[in-house]
C-alpha positions in Angstrom: -21.1 -9.7 -26.7 -22.1 -7.7 -29.8 -24.5 -9.5 -32.2 -23.3 -9.4 -35.8 -26.2 -11.0 -37.7 -28.0 -7.8 -38.5 -26.9 -4.9 -40.8 -28.0 -1.3 -41.1 -31.2 -2.1 -43.0 -32.3 -4.5 -40.3 -31.6 -2.0 -37.6 -33.5 0.7 -39.5 -36.4 -1.7 -39.7 -36.1 -2.3 -36.0 -36.3 1.4 -35.3 -39.5 1.6 -37.4 -41.1 -1.3 -35.5 -40.2 0.3 -32.1 -41.7 3.6 -33.2 -44.9 1.8 -34.3 -45.3 -0.1 -31.1 -44.7 3.0 -28.9 -47.2 5.0 -31.0 -49.9 2.6 -32.0 -49.8 -0.4 -29.7 -48.5 0.2 -26.1 -51.2 2.8 -25.3 -53.9 0.1 -26.0 -52.5 -3.0 -24.2 -55.0 -2.8 -21.4 -57.8 -2.6 -23.9 -56.5 -5.7 -25.7 -56.4 -7.6 -22.4 -59.9 -6.5 -21.5 -61.2 -7.6 -24.9 -59.2 -10.9 -24.9 -57.9 -10.1 -28.3 -56.2 -7.6 -30.7 -58.8 -5.4 -32.4 -59.0 -4.8 -36.1 -57.4 -1.4 -35.8 -54.2 -3.1 -34.7 -54.1 -5.4 -37.7 -54.9 -2.6 -40.1 -52.2 -0.4 -38.6 -49.6 -3.2 -38.7 -50.6 -3.9 -42.3 -50.2 -0.2 -43.3 -46.7 -0.3 -41.9 -45.9 -3.4 -44.0 -45.3 -5.6 -41.0 -47.7 -8.3 -42.2 -46.3 -8.7 -45.7 -42.7 -9.7 -45.2 -43.4 -13.2 -46.7 -45.8 -11.9 -49.4 -44.7 -11.2 -53.0 -44.8 -7.5 -54.0 -47.4 -8.2 -56.7 -49.8 -9.2 -54.0 -49.1 -6.2 -51.7 -46.2 -7.5 -49.6 -42.6 -6.6 -49.4 -41.2 -10.1 -50.2 -38.2 -9.3 -48.0 -36.5 -12.6 -48.9 -34.5 -12.3 -45.7 -35.8 -14.1 -42.6 -33.7 -11.7 -40.4 -36.4 -9.1 -40.9 -39.0 -11.5 -39.5 -36.7 -12.1 -36.6 -36.3 -8.4 -35.9 -40.1 -7.9 -35.9 -40.5 -10.9 -33.6 -37.9 -9.6 -31.2 -39.4 -6.2 -30.9 -43.0 -7.5 -30.5 -41.7 -9.9 -27.8 -40.2 -7.1 -25.8 -43.7 -5.7 -25.3 -45.4 -9.0 -24.3 -45.9 -12.6 -25.5 -49.2 -12.0 -27.2 -48.0 -9.8 -30.0 -45.4 -12.1 -31.5 -47.8 -15.0 -31.0 -50.8 -13.5 -32.8 -48.8 -11.7 -35.5 -46.5 -14.7 -35.9 -49.5 -17.1 -36.5 -50.8 -14.8 -39.2 -47.7 -13.4 -41.0 -45.0 -15.9 -40.1 -46.8 -19.2 -40.0 -50.1 -19.2 -41.9 -49.2 -16.8 -44.7 -46.2 -18.9 -45.9 -48.6 -21.8 -46.6 -50.7 -19.4 -48.8 -47.6 -18.1 -50.6 -45.9 -21.4 -51.4 -48.8 -23.9 -51.8 -51.4 -21.9 -53.8 -52.0 -21.1 -57.4 -52.1 -17.6 -58.8 -55.9 -17.3 -58.4 -55.7 -18.3 -54.8 -52.9 -15.9 -54.1 -54.9 -13.1 -55.6 -57.9 -14.0 -53.4 -56.1 -14.0 -50.1 -52.7 -12.5 -50.0 -53.4 -8.8 -50.7 -55.9 -8.6 -47.8 -53.6 -10.6 -45.6 -50.9 -8.0 -46.2 -53.2 -5.1 -45.3 -54.7 -6.8 -42.2 -58.1 -6.9 -43.7 -57.9 -10.7 -43.7 -56.6 -12.1 -40.4 -55.6 -15.8 -40.5 -55.2 -18.7 -38.2 -54.1 -22.3 -38.6 -56.3 -25.2 -37.3 -54.1 -28.1 -36.5 -54.6 -29.0 -32.8 -57.7 -30.9 -31.8 -59.3 -31.9 -28.5 -57.6 -35.0 -27.2 -55.0 -34.8 -30.0 -52.4 -32.3 -28.8 -49.1 -32.7 -30.6 -50.2 -35.9 -32.4 -51.0 -34.2 -35.7 -51.0 -37.5 -37.6 -54.1 -38.8 -35.8 -56.3 -35.8 -36.2 -60.1 -36.6 -36.5 -61.4 -33.6 -38.5 -62.6 -34.9 -41.9 -63.2 -33.5 -45.3 -65.5 -35.7 -47.5 -65.8 -35.1 -51.2 -69.3 -34.3 -52.4 -69.4 -33.6 -56.1 -67.0 -30.7 -56.8 -67.1 -29.7 -53.1 -65.7 -30.9 -49.8 -67.7 -31.1 -46.6 -65.7 -30.6 -43.4 -66.7 -31.9 -40.0 -64.7 -31.8 -36.8 -63.3 -29.4 -34.2 -60.0 -27.6 -33.3 -58.8 -26.2 -30.0 -56.1 -23.8 -28.7 -56.3 -21.9 -32.0 -54.5 -18.5 -31.8 -56.5 -15.8 -33.5 -59.3 -18.3 -33.5 -61.9 -15.8 -32.3 -61.1 -13.1 -34.8 -59.7 -14.9 -37.9 -61.4 -14.3 -41.3 -59.7 -17.3 -42.8 -58.6 -20.5 -41.0 -56.1 -23.0 -42.7 -57.6 -26.3 -41.6 -55.9 -29.7 -41.5 -58.5 -32.4 -42.3 -58.4 -36.1 -43.1 -59.3 -36.6 -46.8 -58.1 -40.2 -47.2 -58.5 -42.0 -43.8 -57.0 -45.3 -45.1 -53.7 -43.5 -45.8 -53.3 -42.3 -42.2 -50.7 -39.5 -42.0 -50.5 -39.5 -45.8 -54.2 -38.8 -46.1 -54.4 -35.3 -44.7 -55.1 -32.2 -46.7 -55.2 -28.4 -46.0 -58.2 -26.2 -46.7 -58.6 -22.4 -46.4 -61.9 -22.0 -44.7 -63.8 -18.6 -44.8 -65.1 -18.1 -41.2 -68.4 -16.7 -42.6 -69.3 -20.0 -44.1 -72.4 -21.8 -42.8 -71.5 -24.4 -40.3 -68.4 -22.7 -39.0 -68.5 -21.4 -35.4 -66.2 -20.2 -32.7 -67.0 -22.3 -29.6 -65.5 -20.0 -27.0 -62.5 -17.8 -26.5 -60.5 -19.8 -23.9 -59.8 -18.6 -20.4 -56.1 -19.0 -20.2 -53.6 -18.7 -17.3 -51.7 -16.0 -19.2 -51.8 -14.0 -22.4 -55.1 -12.4 -21.6 -54.9 -10.3 -24.7 -54.8 -13.2 -27.1 -58.1 -14.7 -28.6 -57.2 -18.4 -28.3 -60.4 -20.3 -29.2 -62.2 -23.5 -29.9 -63.5 -23.9 -33.5 -66.3 -26.1 -34.7 -67.0 -27.4 -38.3 -70.5 -28.8 -38.9 -71.0 -29.7 -42.6 -68.9 -26.8 -43.7 -68.9 -26.8 -47.5 -65.8 -25.7 -49.4 -64.7 -26.1 -53.0 -61.6 -27.4 -54.7 -60.6 -23.8 -55.0 -60.2 -23.8 -51.2 -57.8 -26.7 -51.2 -54.3 -25.5 -50.3 -51.6 -27.6 -51.9 -52.0 -31.0 -53.5 -54.6 -33.4 -52.1 -53.3 -35.6 -49.3 -50.0 -33.8 -48.8 -51.1 -31.7 -45.8 -49.1 -33.6 -43.2 -45.9 -33.3 -45.3 -46.5 -29.6 -45.7 -47.0 -29.1 -42.0 -43.7 -30.9 -41.3 -42.0 -28.7 -43.8 -43.3 -25.4 -42.3 -42.9 -26.3 -38.6 -39.2 -25.4 -38.4 -40.0 -21.8 -39.1 -42.8 -21.8 -36.5 -40.4 -23.3 -33.9 -37.7 -20.8 -34.7 -40.1 -18.0 -34.4 -41.1 -19.4 -31.0 -37.5 -19.6 -30.0 -36.8 -15.9 -31.0 -39.9 -14.9 -29.0 -39.0 -16.8 -25.9 -35.5 -15.4 -25.7 -36.3 -11.8 -26.6 -39.1 -11.8 -24.0 -36.9 -13.3 -21.3 -34.1 -10.9 -22.1 -36.2 -7.8 -21.8 -37.7 -8.8 -18.5 -34.2 -9.8 -17.2 -32.9 -6.3 -18.1 -35.8 -4.7 -16.2 -35.0 -7.0 -13.2 -31.4 -6.0 -13.2 -32.5 -2.4 -13.0 -34.9 -3.2 -10.2 -32.1 -4.9 -8.3 -30.2 -1.6 -8.5 -33.1 0.5 -7.4 -34.8 -1.7 -4.7 -33.4 -1.1 -1.2 -33.3 -3.7 1.6 -31.4 -3.4 4.8 -30.1 0.0 3.8 -28.6 -1.0 0.5 -29.6 -2.1 -3.1 -30.6 -5.7 -3.2 -28.3 -6.1 -6.2 -25.4 -5.5 -3.9 -26.0 -8.8 -2.0 -23.8 -11.6 -3.3 -26.7 -14.0 -3.7 -28.4 -11.6 -6.1 -25.2 -10.8 -7.9 -24.5 -14.5 -8.5 -28.1 -15.2 -9.6 -28.2 -12.4 -12.1 -24.8 -13.2 -13.4 -26.0 -16.8 -14.0 -29.2 -15.6 -15.8 -27.4 -13.1 -18.0 -24.9 -15.7 -19.0 -27.6 -18.2 -19.9 -29.4 -15.7 -22.0 -26.3 -14.5 -23.8 -25.1 -18.1 -24.6 -28.6 -19.1 -25.8 -28.7 -16.0 -28.0 -25.6 -17.1 -29.8 -27.2 -20.4 -30.8 -30.5 -18.8 -31.8 -28.7 -16.2 -33.9 -27.0 -19.0 -35.8 -30.3 -20.7 -36.3 -31.7 -17.4 -37.8 -28.7 -17.2 -40.1 -29.1 -20.9 -41.2 -32.8 -20.3 -41.8 -32.1 -17.2 -43.9 -29.9 -19.4 -46.0 -32.6 -22.1 -46.0 -30.3 -24.5 -44.2 -32.0 -24.8 -40.8 -32.8 -28.4 -40.0 -35.9 -29.6 -38.2 -33.7 -31.0 -35.4 -31.9 -27.7 -34.8 -35.2 -25.9 -34.8 -36.4 -28.4 -32.2 -33.3 -27.7 -30.1 -33.9 -24.0 -30.3 -37.6 -24.2 -29.4 -37.3 -26.4 -26.3 -34.1 -24.9 -24.9 -35.3 -21.3 -25.2 -38.6 -22.1 -23.6 -36.9 -23.8 -20.7 -34.4 -20.9 -20.3 -37.2 -18.4 -20.5 -39.3 -20.0 -17.8 -36.2 -20.5 -15.5 -35.2 -16.8 -16.0 -38.6 -15.4 -15.4 -39.2 -17.5 -12.3 -36.0 -16.1 -10.8 -37.0 -12.6 -11.9 -40.2 -13.0 -10.0 -38.2 -14.1 -6.9 -36.0 -11.0 -7.2 -39.0 -8.8 -7.2 -40.3 -10.4 -4.0 -43.9 -10.0 -3.2 -44.3 -7.4 -6.0 -43.3 -10.1 -8.5 -46.6 -11.8 -7.7 -48.7 -8.8 -8.5 -50.3 -8.5 -11.9 -49.6 -4.8 -12.0 -45.9 -5.7 -12.4 -44.7 -6.7 -15.9 -42.6 -9.5 -14.5 -45.7 -11.2 -13.0 -47.6 -11.1 -16.3 -44.5 -12.2 -18.3 -44.1 -15.2 -15.9 -47.7 -16.3 -16.5 -47.5 -15.6 -20.3 -44.4 -17.7 -20.7 -45.5 -21.0 -19.2 -47.3 -22.2 -22.4 -44.1 -22.0 -24.5 -43.0 -25.4 -23.1 -46.2 -26.8 -24.6 -47.1 -25.1 -27.8 -45.4 -25.5 -31.2 -44.8 -29.1 -30.1 -44.2 -29.8 -26.5 -40.6 -29.9 -25.2 -41.0 -33.6 -24.7 -41.8 -34.0 -28.4 -38.8 -31.8 -29.3 -36.5 -34.1 -27.3 -38.0 -37.1 -29.1 -37.1 -35.6 -32.5 -33.6 -34.9 -31.3 -33.3 -38.4 -29.9 -34.4 -40.0 -33.1 -31.8 -38.0 -35.0 -29.2 -39.5 -32.7 -30.3 -42.9 -33.8 -31.9 -43.8 -30.5 
């Protein structure tokens, strides 16, 4: 079924993204994996192409596309390569930067946004804490006022771009007595005294992503580093989470769809018992099932993209898209591994790496269980 949510401008943009990935990124994938992170050359190259500034106003060096479908196109093309690229780029350009665009004053925008657009300033967002997981309302990192400054203490974990970020948007408790209503956001320069990267985490998948632990020991920031009004951080996080979850959904589906297409071709090429394995009824039925699941899911995700472009996407629909696509992705990739047989378990095959990389999507951006709780509450249960 032909998708109809994109026009000629979107497809021209898609072609430029593909060209960039083929020329600047794909030749270096093994280097990224070996270094457990994207190097600065990647960020600068992506910034030069304008891919990091889709959410940034033109006066600060961005393109201010004003159309989320461009974000979606970029995410889809990155996800066709691997899961790391849309994760790392998404955290910077699609998740953290919108906070800096919508919650800051002109002076703060001038400090951060131009360099975020060029890739000179890589960002991360520090929400998740050890022992906290998806329970953002009970975070323990604190920011205590000291004169005109704030002193931050605490730790964060599972932070994408954590090992390479120049600026981390940190959620910290500023008014403990207010519980969820006492959380604020601070933009923390990673060169400040007291900030440290604990370690780049050894993950099951996504070897080329620098997911890290972060530590804050008496890190001193000023009021000029406060992002948004005091004690409104939790509300802001809830407002921005739907875009993060939609981005996750787009990634999940585009990644699964690409590997499924490659698996269909493998089923045509691979011979067993003197014939292509795709000619066996069991394989035909399986692939027919998987293709249908992906196509039907694509229809829902596309409508979520359209709704978000119109600023009409609800948190509940974003939750549906996030959990469903992550489940579909993991189911599809598990079957793709099976179709590849023993080769599907070899890291030299894309399907094996894709299968490993995808497992976390049922956990991050709010676990699937949390997504179902949000949907259940909306049903009045």
